[in-house]
N, C-alpha and C positions, 0 to 999 in steps of 0.2 A: 436580426438584433445587430445593433452595429457593434463590436468590437470593445470600446469607450463605456456602454451603455451593462456589462456586463460584471453580473459582483464578483469579487475574486472567491465567495461559497461556489458559483457557479462553473467559475477558471478551474478551480480546485477541482470539482466534483468533476466534472467533463475529466479531466487529468487524470484520477486515479481509474474513472470507466477506461483510456483508454491503453491504461498499464492490463489492467485485467485483460483487458481482451489479448494483447500480447500473450502473456502468459498463456491465454483459450487459445493462440497459435501454435502454444507450443506445448498442445500437449494437456497441461493441465488440465486438474478440478480446482477451477477456481469459486471463493466463499467471499465476498465482498462484506465487510458493516463486523463484523464477525467477535463476537464475546469470548472471549479467553481467559480466566483465572481472575474474569472482571477487570479486564481492557477490551475497550475497541480497539479493533485490529483494521485496518481499512481494509488487507487484503490476503487474503492468505489461501496457500495454491498448496498442491503438492500435485507429486506424478507417481507415478502407478510406475515403475519398471520391474529389472533384474532389484532394486534396490529404489525401498520408498523416499523420495525430492521432498522436504516439504519449508515454503518459503513463507515467511512474514511481512507483509511492505508499509512500511507505514508514510504515504505520497504527503507531501508539504506543498504548500505555491506560496513560494517564497521569491525576495527578489535577490538578494541577498543568501552566497553558501551559507549550510547550515552550519555552529560550527560546532567541536571536537565533544561541547559537552551537551550537545543534545544526542550526539553521537552515541556518547554512553550512556547517556539516559537511557533514550532505543534499546539500545545492549543491552543493559538491564536486563527491563523491562523481556526482552525477544528470551531470555533466560528463564526468569518465572513461568514461563508460561514451558 
């Protein structure tokens, strides 16, 4: 499939899969498209060691950098979870 024929959603889904795979390689337990507190989360990852680490990841396929307003909105969403 030529790159030009890929939809933005397919590119974004592939990016999300790649990010999830990176966390799996770092030995995190990974769950994609998890519903938490009424919000859909792209990637939820946990690493069990002496201290449990939890990571919430929202993947975005954008051309321009994500602005601070969007980061703050996502940060607030994470705090509710």
